[in-house]
C-alpha positions in Angstrom: 0.0 0.0 0.0 2.8 2.4 0.9 4.6 1.5 -2.3 1.4 2.4 -4.3 1.0 5.7 -2.5 4.7 6.5 -3.1 4.4 5.8 -6.8 1.2 7.9 -7.1 3.0 10.8 -5.3 5.9 10.5 -7.7 3.6 10.5 -10.7 1.7 13.6 -9.4 5.0 15.5 -8.8 6.3 14.6 -12.3 3.0 15.8 -13.8 3.2 19.1 -11.8 6.8 19.6 -12.8 6.7 18.6 -16.5 3.0 18.5 -17.4 1.1 21.0 -19.5 1.4 24.5 -18.2 -1.4 27.1 -18.1 -0.8 29.6 -21.0 0.7 32.9 -19.8 -1.5 35.9 -20.5 0.2 38.6 -22.7 0.7 42.2 -21.5 0.0 41.7 -17.8 0.6 44.8 -15.7 0.6 47.1 -18.7 0.2 50.9 -18.2 -3.2 51.0 -19.9 -6.0 52.8 -18.0 -9.3 51.4 -19.0 -11.2 48.2 -19.4 -13.1 48.1 -22.7 -16.0 45.8 -23.5 -16.0 45.4 -27.3 -18.9 43.3 -28.7 -22.4 43.0 -30.1 -25.9 43.3 -28.5 -24.9 41.1 -25.6 -22.3 43.7 -24.7 -24.5 46.6 -25.5 -27.1 45.3 -23.0 -29.9 44.8 -25.5 -33.1 43.9 -23.6 -32.1 45.5 -20.4 -30.6 48.9 -21.3 -26.9 50.0 -21.0 -27.4 50.7 -17.3 -28.0 47.0 -16.8 -25.6 45.7 -19.3 -22.9 43.3 -18.2 -20.1 46.0 -18.6 -22.1 48.3 -16.3 -22.5 45.5 -13.7 -18.9 44.5 -14.1 -17.7 48.1 -13.4 -19.4 47.8 -10.0 -17.7 44.5 -9.3 -14.2 45.8 -10.1 -14.7 49.3 -8.8 -13.4 50.9 -12.0 -15.0 52.2 -15.2 -15.7 49.8 -18.1 -16.1 51.5 -21.5 -19.0 49.8 -23.3 -18.4 49.6 -27.0 -21.2 47.1 -27.7 -23.0 47.5 -31.0 -26.2 45.6 -31.6 -26.1 43.5 -34.8 -22.3 43.7 -35.1 -20.3 40.7 -36.3 -16.8 39.5 -35.6 -16.1 40.0 -39.3 -17.3 43.6 -39.3 -15.9 44.6 -35.9 -12.3 45.4 -37.0 -13.5 48.7 -38.6 -14.2 49.9 -35.0 -10.8 49.0 -33.6 -9.6 52.6 -33.7 -12.3 53.6 -31.2 -11.3 50.7 -29.0 -7.6 51.6 -29.0 -8.1 55.3 -28.4 -9.4 54.4 -25.0 -5.9 53.5 -23.9 -7.1 50.1 -22.8 -5.5 48.0 -20.1 -7.8 45.1 -21.0 -10.3 44.5 -23.9 -13.2 42.1 -23.5 -13.9 40.7 -27.0 -17.4 39.2 -27.4 -18.6 38.3 -30.9 -20.0 35.3 -32.8 -23.7 35.1 -32.3 -24.5 37.3 -35.3 -21.8 35.6 -37.4 -23.6 32.3 -36.8 -27.1 33.7 -37.5 -25.9 35.3 -40.8 -24.1 32.2 -42.0 -20.7 33.8 -42.0 -17.9 31.2 -42.6 -16.1 30.1 -39.4 -12.8 30.7 -41.1 -13.8 34.3 -41.9 -14.8 34.9 -38.3 -11.5 33.4 -37.1 -9.5 35.7 -39.3 -11.3 38.7 -38.0 -11.1 37.7 -34.3 -7.4 37.1 -34.7 -7.0 40.5 -36.3 -8.8 42.1 -33.3 -6.7 40.1 -30.7 -3.5 41.0 -32.6 -4.4 44.8 -32.6 -5.2 44.8 -28.9 -2.0 43.0 -28.0 0.1 45.1 -30.3 -1.3 48.1 -28.4 0.0 46.6 -25.2 -3.4 45.6 -23.7 -4.7 42.2 -22.4 -7.1 40.5 -24.8 -10.0 38.5 -23.3 -12.1 36.3 -25.6 -15.7 36.2 -24.2 -17.5 33.1 -25.6 -21.2 33.3 -26.1 -22.1 29.6 -25.6 -25.6 29.1 -24.6 -26.8 26.6 -27.2 -25.3 23.6 -29.0 -24.9 25.3 -32.4 -22.4 27.7 -30.8 -20.1 24.9 -29.7 -17.8 25.3 -32.7 -17.3 29.0 -31.8 -16.5 28.0 -28.2 -13.9 25.5 -29.5 -12.5 28.2 -31.9 -12.2 31.0 -29.3 -10.6 28.7 -26.7 -8.0 27.7 -29.3 -7.3 31.3 -30.3 -7.0 32.3 -26.6 -4.5 29.5 -26.0 -2.4 30.3 -29.1 -2.3 34.0 -28.5 -1.9 34.3 -24.8 -5.4 35.7 -24.3 -7.7 35.1 -21.4 -10.9 33.0 -22.1 -14.3 33.4 -20.6 -16.4 30.3 -21.5 -20.2 30.2 -22.3 -21.6 33.5 -20.9 -25.1 32.3 -21.9 -24.8 28.8 -20.5 -27.7 28.1 -18.2 -29.3 31.4 -19.3 -30.3 30.7 -22.9 -32.9 28.1 -21.9 -34.1 29.9 -18.7 -36.9 32.4 -19.5 -36.6 34.0 -16.1 -33.2 35.3 -17.1 -34.2 36.5 -20.7 -35.8 39.5 -22.2 -36.6 37.8 -25.5 -35.6 34.6 -27.3 -31.9 35.4 -27.2 -30.9 38.3 -25.0 -30.7 38.3 -21.2 -32.7 40.6 -18.9 -31.1 42.5 -16.1 -30.9 39.4 -13.9 -29.2 37.5 -16.8 -26.7 40.2 -17.4 -25.8 40.0 -13.7 -24.8 36.4 -14.2 -22.8 37.2 -17.4 -20.9 39.9 -15.4 -20.1 37.5 -12.7 -18.8 35.0 -15.2 -16.5 37.6 -16.8 -15.4 38.9 -13.5 -14.4 35.4 -12.3 -12.0 35.0 -15.2 -10.5 38.5 -15.3 -10.2 39.2 -11.5 -6.6 37.6 -11.3 -5.4 40.0 -14.0 -6.7 43.3 -12.7 
C-alpha cells in the first residue's frame, strides 16, 4: 500500500513539474488605463438597457470604469473597422465578445476566425490584455467555443467560457428569445469577473 502511494505521489510530482502549463497571458501589468468591452448586442445590454448591461454591472464588481463599445447587430467579421475607437481608450484590457451574429448570418467560421485574430493582434500590439468572451448558450455555438478557446491558447489571451450557458434556456433570465434581462446580465458579469479578476 505504501509503495502504491509513493508511486502515485511521484507521478503527481512529475506531472506538476513537466505536465502542460497554463498559458501565460500577454501584457500583464501594462500601463493602460481602461477596461473596454467590445462586442455586439450582448455587450451593449440589449433587452435591459446599457445601465443594466454586463459591462455596467462589471464596473461595480471591479470598482473601475468599463467602457461599453457594444453595438447591436455587429459581427466578428465587421468589428475590426471599429478598432480605432477601442484603442483610443488607452485600454488595459479589452473584452472581445462576438460570434452570435456571425452564426445567424451564416458567416464562414474561417472568416470569423481571421477577424477575431485581427482584433486580438491589434489589442495585444497596443499593449493591452485580450480577453475572448465566448457566447455559448446553445449547441450550435459549440464550434465557436472551441475556436475561441484555441485562439486564446495560441495568442496568450484570457478566455471566458459560455456566458449564456444556463441562461439561454431559462426564461426568467431572458428579455426575449436570445438576450438576457437585467438578472441574466448580472450572471454574465459574474462569469466575466471570475476570469479577469486575477489579471486586474
